[in-house]
C-alpha positions in Angstrom: -6.9 -7.6 -12.6 -9.0 -6.3 -9.6 -7.3 -3.9 -7.4 -7.0 -5.4 -3.9 -5.2 -3.9 -0.9 -2.2 -6.3 -0.2 -2.0 -7.7 -3.6 1.6 -7.5 -4.7 0.6 -6.9 -8.3 -1.8 -4.1 -7.7 -0.6 -0.7 -8.9 -2.1 2.7 -8.4 -2.4 2.4 -4.6 -2.1 5.5 -2.4 -1.7 6.1 1.3 -3.8 8.3 3.7 -2.3 11.4 2.2 -2.9 10.4 -1.4 0.8 9.7 -2.0 1.8 6.5 -4.0 2.2 3.4 -1.7 3.4 0.0 -1.7 0.4 -2.4 -2.3 0.6 -4.0 1.2 0.0 -0.5 2.8 -2.4 1.0 0.2 -5.6 2.5 1.7 -7.1 3.6 -1.6 -6.3 4.0 -5.2 -6.0 6.9 -7.8 -8.8 8.1 -10.0 -6.9 6.7 -13.0 -6.8 3.2 -11.5 -10.6 3.6 -10.7 -11.5 4.5 -14.2 -9.3 1.8 -15.6 -10.8 -1.0 -13.4 -14.4 0.2 -13.4 -14.9 2.5 -16.5 -16.2 6.1 -16.5 -20.0 5.3 -16.6 -22.4 4.7 -13.9 -24.9 1.9 -13.0 -28.0 2.1 -10.9 -28.2 -0.2 -7.9 -31.1 -2.5 -7.7 -32.4 -3.2 -4.3 -32.7 -7.0 -4.0 -34.3 -8.9 -1.1 -31.0 -9.5 0.7 -30.5 -5.7 1.0 -34.1 -5.0 2.1 -33.9 -7.8 4.6 -30.7 -6.4 6.1 -32.0 -2.9 6.2 -35.3 -3.9 7.8 -33.6 -6.1 10.5 -31.6 -3.2 11.7 -33.6 0.0 11.1 -37.2 -1.2 12.1 -36.2 -2.4 15.6 -34.0 0.7 16.1 -37.1 2.9 15.2 -39.4 0.9 17.5 -37.0 1.4 20.3 -36.6 5.2 19.6 -40.4 5.6 19.5 -40.6 4.1 23.0 -38.4 6.8 24.5 -40.2 9.1 26.8 -39.6 12.5 25.0 -40.9 15.6 26.6 -41.3 14.1 30.1 -41.2 16.8 33.0 -39.7 14.6 35.7 -38.8 11.2 37.0 -42.4 10.3 38.0 -43.7 11.0 34.4 -40.9 8.8 33.0 -41.8 6.1 35.5 -45.5 6.3 34.5 -44.8 6.4 30.8 -42.7 3.2 30.8 
């Protein structure tokens, strides 16, 4: 069984303060629930084309806009001339 917030069969859910909570109001889960569901090991994440496409569609335009900002201008006229 996977742990899902709101699932009436989910056990191990906790509230914001880490206190046991009913499944409908759970904001997280305990470490014991985590290791029971996912194990104790780790797995490296492989970047696939979908992740790269998503990152490039958000980061590259933002970077291009930031590069266009007139850093270090001394006044309004310099800002107007630079843009």
